[in-house]
C-alpha positions, -999 to 999 in steps of 0.1 A, spaced: -35 -48 93 2 -41 99 7 -67 126 32 -95 125 20 -113 156 8 -149 152 -29 -152 146 -52 -159 175 -69 -188 159 -95 -196 186 -106 -159 188 -108 -156 150 -127 -188 145 -152 -179 173 -159 -144 159 -163 -157 123 -185 -185 135 -208 -160 151 -209 -139 120 -220 -169 100 -248 -176 125 -260 -140 122 -266 -144 85 -284 -177 91 -255 -200 82 -239 -229 100 -204 -221 112 -178 -233 87 -149 -256 88 -117 -235 90 -88 -240 66 -57 -221 78 -30 -212 52 5 -198 57 0 -168 33 -25 -151 10 -7 -168 -19 -16 -202 -4 -52 -192 -3 -51 -189 -41 -29 -219 -47 -46 -243 -23 -81 -258 -27 -94 -270 7 -109 -305 9 -147 -304 2 -145 -272 -19 -161 -274 -53 -141 -262 -84 -168 -236 -90 -159 -220 -57 -124 -210 -68 -112 -177 -54 -113 -162 -88 -151 -163 -86 -154 -149 -51 -179 -123 -63 -204 -151 -70 -202 -166 -35 -233 -160 -14 -216 -158 20 -194 -128 12 -224 -110 -2 -245 -115 29 -216 -107 53 -209 -75 33 -246 -65 36 -245 -72 73 -214 -50 77 -226 -21 56 -259 -21 74 -240 -19 107 -220 11 93 -252 30 85 -267 22 119 -235 34 136 -235 66 116 -271 72 126 -262 70 163 -238 100 161 -253 132 174 -245 167 162 -221 175 191 -202 143 182 -196 152 146 -164 171 152 -150 141 170 -161 119 141 -143 141 117 -112 143 138 -109 105 141 -117 102 105 -87 124 97 -63 108 122 -73 71 121 -95 62 92 -79 82 64 -42 73 72 -52 36 75 -71 37 42 -42 53 24 -17 29 40 -38 -1 29 -46 12 -6 -11 24 -14 9 -3 2 -7 -37 10 -35 -36 -16 -10 -26 -43 17 -50 -32 -2 -82 -31 -14 -84 -67 21 -77 -80 37 -103 -59 51 -133 -77 27 -162 -87 -4 -143 -76 -33 -148 -101 -60 -130 -82 -73 -95 -86 -71 -84 -50 -87 -50 -57 -121 -68 -61 -115 -90 -31 -138 -97 -2 -111 -84 22 -111 -50 6 -149 -48 8 -146 -50 46 -129 -16 47 -107 -24 77 -100 14 82 -137 19 87 -139 -8 114 -110 9 131 -128 43 128 -158 31 148 -137 13 173 -117 45 179 -149 65 182 -161 45 212 -127 39 228 -111 73 224 -141 96 221 -165 77 244 -193 74 218 -218 49 230 -236 26 205 -266 4 210 -260 -29 226 -266 -50 195 -245 -26 174 -217 -29 199 -219 -67 199 -217 -68 161 -189 -43 160 -170 -63 186 -171 -93 163 -157 -74 133 -130 -58 155 -121 -92 169 -116 -107 134 -95 -78 123 -74 -80 155 -70 -118 155 -59 -129 120 -48 -120 85 -68 -120 53 -98 -144 52 -123 -157 26 -157 -171 36 -172 -199 16 -204 -218 22 -189 -246 43 -152 -237 45 -136 -204 56 -100 -199 45 -78 -178 68 -43 -166 61 -17 -163 89 -2 -129 93 32 -121 78 63 -131 98 81 -99 89 71 -65 77 92 -34 71 76 0 68 83 37 68 62 69 72 44 78 40 40 112 23 9 122 43 4 124 81 -1 90 97 4 70 64 26 39 65 41 23 35 61 -8 28 98 -2 23 130 -22 28 163 -15 12 180 -48 21 154 -75 15 117 -83 14 94 -56 29 68 -83 35 76 -119 42 54 -148 52 65 -179 71 62 -201 39 87 -179 21 63 -159 0 75 -123 0 70 -89 -15 98 -64 -21 89 -27 -20 108 6 -25 91 35 -7 57 19 -10 61 8 -46 61 -31 -51 91 -41 -72 108 -73 -85 133 -87 -60 163 -78 -83 156 -41 -77 165 -45 -40 189 -74 -41 209 -70 -73 202 -38 -93 224 -33 -123 227 -9 -153 220 -39 -176 188 -49 -158 176 -14 -157 181 -10 -194 160 -41 -201 132 -31 -178 101 -18 -197 83 -3 -167 94 32 -161 85 32 -124 105 0 -117 134 15 -136 132 46 -114 131 25 -82 161 5 -93 181 36 -101 172 52 -67 183 19 -51 217 23 -67 217 61 -63 214 85 -92 250 98 -91 263 62 -90 240 51 -118 250 79 -140 287 70 -135 281 32 -140 260 38 -171 285 62 -186 259 89 -193 272 119 -211 269 153 -194 252 177 -217 252 208 -195 252 221 -159 238 253 -144 230 267 -109 195 258 -98 175 291 -95 147 273 -77 171 258 -51 199 283 -43 232 266 -36 225 236 -57 232 227 -93 212 211 -122 229 186 -144 215 174 -177 226 140 -191 219 121 -223 202 89 -212 187 71 -242 171 78 -276 150 110 -274 153 111 -236 176 130 -212 178 129 -174 180 159 -152 199 154 -120 187 178 -92 187 182 -55 154 182 -35 142 216 -25 130 203 9 148 185 37 142 148 42 134 133 76 171 126 82 180 163 76 196 157 42 185 169 8 179 140 -16 195 139 -50 171 126 -77 168 123 -114 139 132 -137 135 121 -173 128 149 -197 124 151 -235 156 147 -256 152 180 -274 160 200 -242 196 212 -241 196 236 -211 192 223 -175 170 253 -165 147 247 -194 145 210 -184 137 220 -147 110 244 -159 96 217 -182 90 193 -152 68 220 -137 51 230 -169 70 263 -169 94 281 -191 130 286 -180 123 322 -173 92 314 -151 111 287 -133 140 311 -126 115 334 -108 105 308 -82 114 317 -46 121 280 -39 108 248 -54 97 218 -33 
């Protein structure tokens, strides 16, 4: 899922061919593309217009393969004995859950927002496979020594091989489209244990060999300008508040405030973060920005400075800080330390 190694085409084709046979289908021709974008943009020879990727839910092969896979999941679950349940829960917490979060919050969110993509990836066949669940059962037998039935093991091996050997893939009746893996991927630890998210401050976080790329800021997909050329003017024109926030963080809140010429309204010691100060600035009509210092230490040992937009009627920085927590200024002042 997060590999940048070249696809093992023979292994992927052999495993997918066997999956086709198991649902009573003749193995397909394989059409390899350089990126998921090309899977949308390219129509392989012999594919009917009605089989366009936008109608994937209507294709019979994905439905049958999904049934085959989910039946396998139920059979594997039924093989777990009571003494194995704690191991199952442990691997679920350490393998399946982090992978699912990483996929949902990073890759699955990034791809539909990438330039030129016309496809709703959240309904895609690839998502239906639940790659984190495949990894879960593979870890159960490898790390925990859980033994499954021979036929279940054989089928699980096929799904594991596909996940291990190639990128995203889409099965049609006679043609299977498979995307190569990305040539480059930049990640960082996410907010929860084991989570990985896309992030790169100096270029694309995800790049394919054909030049298709995705820029991301701490897991949030963003337009390329946010990373490569953020400016006060572009931020002012951007309607999406999350993209504006990412662009400001890319510049740095203190630098952005200086460049944008925001007027300081008031400053006050931060009662929820002793030793730090709160600064309240006019930002735009009916909006102010509160500049604060994070109450917890980042991974590099520093405390991050960040800005929070607050209603324009607020005039006191402590009132503004309390408002972000749903508290009054007096209640906020009584916090031992905020996070």
